C-alpha positions as CSV (number, residue, x, y, z in Angstrom):
1,M,-2.2,-19.2,7.5
2,I,-5.7,-18.0,7.9
3,S,-7.9,-19.8,10.1
4,Y,-11.5,-20.0,8.7
5,L,-14.8,-19.4,10.6
6,E,-17.6,-21.9,10.1
7,F,-19.7,-19.6,7.7
8,E,-16.6,-18.9,5.5
9,K,-16.3,-22.4,4.6
10,P,-17.1,-21.7,0.4
11,V,-14.4,-19.0,0.4
12,A,-12.1,-21.1,2.2
13,Q,-12.8,-24.1,-0.2
14,L,-12.0,-21.3,-3.3
15,E,-8.7,-20.3,-1.7
16,G,-7.9,-23.8,-1.2
17,R,-8.1,-24.3,-4.8
18,L,-6.2,-21.1,-5.2
19,A,-3.1,-22.2,-3.3
20,D,-3.2,-25.6,-5.0
21,L,-3.2,-23.8,-8.4
22,R,-0.3,-21.6,-7.3
23,E,1.8,-24.6,-6.2
24,A,1.1,-26.5,-9.5
25,A,2.2,-23.7,-11.6
26,Q,5.4,-23.5,-9.6
27,G,6.0,-27.0,-10.0
28,D,5.3,-27.4,-13.7
29,G,6.1,-23.8,-15.1
30,V,2.7,-23.6,-16.4
31,D,1.1,-20.2,-17.3
32,I,-2.2,-19.9,-15.6
33,G,-2.1,-16.5,-14.6
34,S,-5.4,-15.9,-16.1
35,E,-7.2,-18.5,-14.3
36,L,-5.5,-17.5,-11.2
37,K,-6.7,-13.9,-11.6
38,R,-10.3,-15.1,-12.3
39,L,-10.5,-17.2,-9.2
40,E,-8.7,-14.3,-7.1
41,T,-11.4,-11.8,-8.2
42,K,-14.0,-14.3,-7.4
43,S,-12.7,-15.0,-4.1
44,A,-12.5,-11.2,-3.0
45,E,-16.1,-10.9,-4.4
46,M,-17.3,-13.7,-2.4
47,L,-15.7,-12.5,0.6
48,A,-17.2,-9.1,0.1
49,E,-20.7,-10.3,-0.3
50,L,-20.3,-12.3,2.6
51,Y,-19.1,-10.0,5.2
52,G,-21.2,-7.2,3.7
53,S,-24.2,-8.9,5.1
54,L,-23.0,-10.6,8.5
55,T,-25.6,-11.4,11.1
56,P,-25.0,-10.4,14.8
57,W,-23.9,-14.0,15.3
58,Q,-21.2,-14.1,12.8
59,K,-19.8,-10.9,13.8
60,T,-19.7,-12.1,17.5
61,Q,-17.7,-15.2,15.9
62,V,-15.4,-12.9,13.9
63,A,-14.7,-10.8,17.2
64,R,-13.5,-14.0,18.8
65,H,-11.5,-15.3,15.8
66,P,-8.3,-16.9,17.3
67,M,-5.9,-14.9,15.3
68,R,-7.8,-11.4,15.8
69,P,-5.4,-8.6,17.0
70,H,-5.2,-8.1,20.8
71,F,-3.4,-5.6,23.1
72,R,-0.1,-6.6,22.3
73,D,-0.4,-6.5,18.5
74,Y,-1.3,-2.7,18.9
75,I,1.5,-2.1,20.8
76,E,3.5,-3.2,18.2
77,H,1.8,-1.9,15.3
78,T,0.0,1.4,16.8
79,F,2.1,2.7,19.4
80,D,5.8,3.4,20.3
81,E,7.8,3.6,23.4
82,F,5.4,1.6,25.5
83,V,6.5,1.6,29.2
84,P,4.5,-1.0,31.4
85,L,3.6,-0.3,34.5
86,G,2.5,-3.0,36.9
87,G,0.6,-4.0,39.9
88,D,-2.2,-2.3,42.1
89,R,-0.2,-1.6,45.2
90,S,-2.2,-4.0,47.2
91,Y,-2.6,-7.4,45.8
92,G,-0.7,-8.1,42.6
93,D,-0.1,-7.6,39.0
94,D,-3.0,-9.0,36.7
95,Q,-2.2,-10.1,33.3
96,A,-5.5,-9.7,32.0
97,I,-5.4,-5.8,32.2
98,L,-2.1,-4.2,31.1
99,G,-1.0,-0.7,30.8
100,G,1.5,1.9,30.8
101,F,2.9,4.9,29.2
102,A,3.0,5.1,25.4
103,M,3.4,7.2,22.5
104,L,1.0,7.7,19.7
105,D,2.0,9.6,16.7
106,G,4.4,12.1,19.0
107,R,1.6,12.2,21.8
108,R,2.4,10.8,25.0
109,V,-0.5,8.7,26.5
110,V,-1.5,6.3,29.1
111,L,-2.5,3.3,27.5
112,I,-4.9,0.5,29.2
113,G,-6.3,-2.5,27.9
114,H,-7.4,-6.1,28.1
115,E,-5.0,-9.0,26.8
116,K,-6.5,-12.4,25.8
117,G,-3.3,-14.1,24.4
118,H,-2.9,-15.9,21.3
119,D,-2.1,-19.6,22.2
120,T,-2.8,-21.8,25.0
121,A,0.2,-20.6,27.0
122,S,-0.6,-16.8,26.7
123,R,-4.3,-17.4,26.8
124,I,-3.7,-19.0,30.5
125,K,-1.3,-16.3,31.5
126,H,-3.7,-13.6,30.6
127,N,-6.7,-15.5,31.8
128,F,-8.5,-15.1,28.5
129,G,-8.5,-11.2,28.8
130,M,-10.9,-11.9,32.2
131,G,-9.7,-9.2,34.6
132,K,-9.8,-9.6,38.3
133,P,-9.9,-7.0,40.9
134,E,-6.3,-6.1,41.0
135,G,-6.4,-5.3,37.3
136,Y,-9.3,-2.9,37.6
137,R,-7.3,-1.3,40.5
138,K,-4.0,-1.2,38.3
139,A,-6.4,0.7,35.8
140,I,-7.4,3.0,38.2
141,R,-4.1,3.6,39.5
142,L,-2.9,4.6,35.8
143,M,-5.9,7.0,35.3
144,E,-4.9,8.6,38.5
145,L,-1.5,9.1,37.0
146,A,-2.8,10.2,33.7
147,G,-4.9,13.0,35.6
148,R,-2.1,14.2,37.8
149,F,0.4,14.7,34.6
150,G,-2.2,15.6,32.1
151,L,-1.9,12.9,29.8
152,P,-4.8,11.6,27.8
153,V,-6.1,8.0,28.3
154,V,-6.5,5.6,25.8
155,T,-8.2,2.1,26.3
156,L,-8.6,-1.1,24.3
157,V,-11.3,-3.2,25.5
158,D,-11.7,-6.9,24.5
159,T,-13.0,-9.0,27.1
160,S,-16.0,-11.6,27.5
161,G,-16.3,-10.0,31.1
162,A,-14.4,-9.7,34.2
163,F,-13.5,-13.0,35.9
164,P,-16.4,-14.3,37.6
165,G,-14.5,-16.9,40.4
166,V,-14.9,-16.9,43.9
167,E,-11.3,-15.4,44.4
168,A,-12.0,-12.7,42.7
169,E,-15.2,-12.0,44.5
170,E,-13.5,-12.3,47.7
171,R,-11.0,-9.7,46.6
172,G,-13.9,-7.2,46.0
173,Q,-14.6,-7.6,42.0
174,A,-17.9,-5.6,41.9
175,E,-16.6,-2.8,44.0
176,A,-13.3,-2.7,41.6
177,I,-15.3,-2.6,38.5
178,A,-17.6,0.3,40.0
179,R,-14.5,2.3,41.2
180,A,-12.8,1.9,37.5
181,T,-16.1,3.1,36.1
182,E,-16.0,6.0,38.4
183,A,-12.5,6.9,37.8
184,C,-13.0,6.8,34.0
185,L,-16.2,9.5,34.5
186,A,-13.9,11.7,36.8
187,L,-10.9,11.9,34.7
188,P,-9.7,15.6,34.1
189,V,-8.2,14.5,30.8
190,P,-9.5,13.3,27.6
191,M,-10.1,9.6,27.3
192,V,-10.8,7.6,24.1
193,A,-11.9,3.9,24.4
194,T,-12.3,1.5,21.7
195,I,-13.9,-1.8,21.5
196,V,-11.4,-3.8,19.6
197,G,-12.9,-7.4,19.9
198,E,-15.4,-8.4,22.5
199,G,-16.9,-5.8,25.1
200,G,-18.5,-7.9,27.8
201,S,-20.7,-6.8,30.7
202,G,-19.0,-4.7,33.5
203,G,-15.7,-6.0,32.8
204,A,-15.7,-3.8,29.7
205,V,-17.8,-0.9,30.8
206,A,-15.1,-0.4,33.6
207,L,-12.5,0.6,30.7
208,A,-15.2,2.2,28.4
209,S,-16.8,5.0,30.2
210,A,-15.2,7.7,27.9
211,E,-16.5,10.8,26.3
212,R,-15.7,9.2,23.1
213,V,-16.3,5.3,22.5
214,L,-15.1,3.5,19.0
215,M,-15.7,0.3,17.8
216,L,-14.1,-2.2,15.0
217,E,-16.5,-2.7,12.5
218,H,-16.7,-6.2,13.3
219,A,-16.6,-5.9,17.3
220,V,-19.3,-6.6,19.8
221,Y,-20.4,-4.9,22.9
222,S,-23.3,-6.4,25.4
223,V,-24.0,-6.7,28.7
224,I,-24.0,-10.4,28.6
225,S,-22.5,-13.1,26.1
226,P,-25.3,-14.3,23.6
227,E,-24.7,-17.7,24.9
228,G,-25.5,-16.5,28.5
229,C,-28.3,-14.5,27.4
230,A,-29.8,-17.6,25.7
231,S,-29.2,-19.7,28.8
232,I,-31.3,-17.6,30.8
233,L,-33.9,-16.7,28.2
234,W,-34.4,-20.4,26.8
235,R,-32.7,-22.5,29.0
236,T,-30.3,-23.5,26.1
237,A,-27.1,-21.8,24.7
238,E,-28.0,-23.2,21.1
239,K,-30.2,-20.1,21.1
240,A,-27.2,-17.9,21.0
241,P,-27.8,-16.6,17.5
242,D,-31.1,-15.5,18.3
243,A,-29.9,-13.8,21.5
244,A,-27.1,-12.0,19.6
245,E,-29.8,-10.5,17.3
246,A,-32.2,-9.3,19.9
247,M,-29.4,-7.7,22.1
248,R,-28.0,-5.4,19.3
249,V,-24.4,-6.3,19.7
250,T,-22.8,-4.9,16.6
251,A,-20.9,-1.6,15.7
252,Q,-23.7,-0.5,13.4
253,Q,-26.6,-1.2,15.8
254,L,-25.2,0.3,18.6
255,A,-24.2,3.5,16.8
256,K,-27.8,4.0,16.1
257,L,-28.7,3.7,19.8
258,N,-25.9,6.3,20.5
259,V,-24.1,3.7,22.8
260,I,-20.9,4.4,20.4
261,D,-19.7,7.4,18.6
262,R,-17.5,6.1,15.6
263,I,-16.9,2.7,13.9
264,V,-13.4,1.9,12.8
265,P,-13.2,0.1,9.6
266,E,-11.4,-3.4,9.3
267,P,-9.8,-4.9,6.3
268,L,-12.1,-7.2,3.8
269,G,-12.6,-10.4,5.9
270,G,-11.8,-9.0,9.4
271,A,-9.2,-7.1,11.4
272,H,-6.8,-10.7,11.4
273,R,-6.3,-10.9,7.8
274,D,-4.3,-7.6,8.0
275,V,-3.1,-6.9,11.2
276,R,-0.9,-3.9,10.3
277,K,-3.3,-2.1,8.3
278,T,-6.0,-2.6,11.2
279,A,-3.7,-0.9,13.7
280,E,-2.6,1.9,11.5
281,T,-6.3,2.9,10.9
282,L,-7.1,2.7,14.4
283,G,-4.2,4.7,15.4
284,Q,-4.9,7.6,13.0
285,I,-8.7,7.7,14.1
286,I,-7.9,7.7,17.9
287,G,-5.4,10.6,17.0
288,E,-8.2,12.6,15.1
289,E,-10.3,11.9,18.4
290,L,-7.7,13.2,20.8
291,D,-7.3,16.4,18.7
292,M,-10.6,17.1,18.7
293,L,-10.9,16.6,22.7
294,G,-7.2,18.5,23.3
295,Q,-9.2,21.7,23.4
296,K,-11.8,20.8,25.9
297,T,-11.7,21.8,29.7
298,P,-11.9,19.0,32.4
299,D,-15.5,20.5,33.3
300,E,-16.3,20.1,29.5
301,L,-14.9,16.6,29.1
302,R,-16.9,15.2,32.3
303,R,-20.0,16.9,30.8
304,M,-19.6,14.9,27.6
305,R,-19.2,11.8,29.4
306,E,-22.4,12.4,31.5
307,D,-24.1,13.4,28.2
308,R,-23.5,10.2,26.5
309,F,-25.1,8.2,29.1
310,L,-28.1,10.3,29.2
311,T,-28.8,10.2,25.1
312,M,-28.1,6.4,24.9
313,A,-31.0,5.0,22.7
314,G,-32.7,8.6,22.3
């Protein structure tokens, strides 16, 4: 069952009427096919109009949708033969950042990404996708393996930010994020990063400093959450919609600033309405990007990463 966001209430009401009509038709045997078709068309048109003019704050809500696909969904629908690797060989195994070897359309890759979880138990297990130092050190270890074996790196970024707890700071959170970013920039193999939901602060950049950065159509990417920005500037989180507008968090805005390279289309109504189609589209586009990067030398790949930061907002 679809969970509707606040701004989707008109669509929710119409689709509720559709559900009632279908149930009534089954019970009474009445032919209401023409009425159903009319309402279905109206619902699709309403959804298309709504999603064709989303504000940055509304896109932020879509990016955070409770049913939005996460790392494990893409493992199931985009990649094959996933072999997870755990631990940072120093402290422990962070469940907010997962990774391992995987196959993408016959190509072996090293896959790394944030996992938020889908229900209360899994969200707690994965710490809501907020990585700790051991998670970023695990990512570094996997990137080093990729470089050693000549495998491309694919990352799926979906985090509100790295975990800000005292214990994370005690274990070197800032240093781990910095070294993960450095590991991305130094890779001798192709790297394609995709912001699939939220891309928040250094916790996202540490897995997204690639030569090719993609974003799903309704994902968001920012230095701080809109609520955090609003709390700093206006002393109230209620100004989050204004902050989202000012920060230019959407894929469309960031593409114009050269922060990202390519926008991955989502099904009408967001990725959560058709997870399989979203995953298949993303897999196809990542494959195209890896094909393009496959002929580059290590020095050319590093230069591409350097150039993308020098040309941002240019």
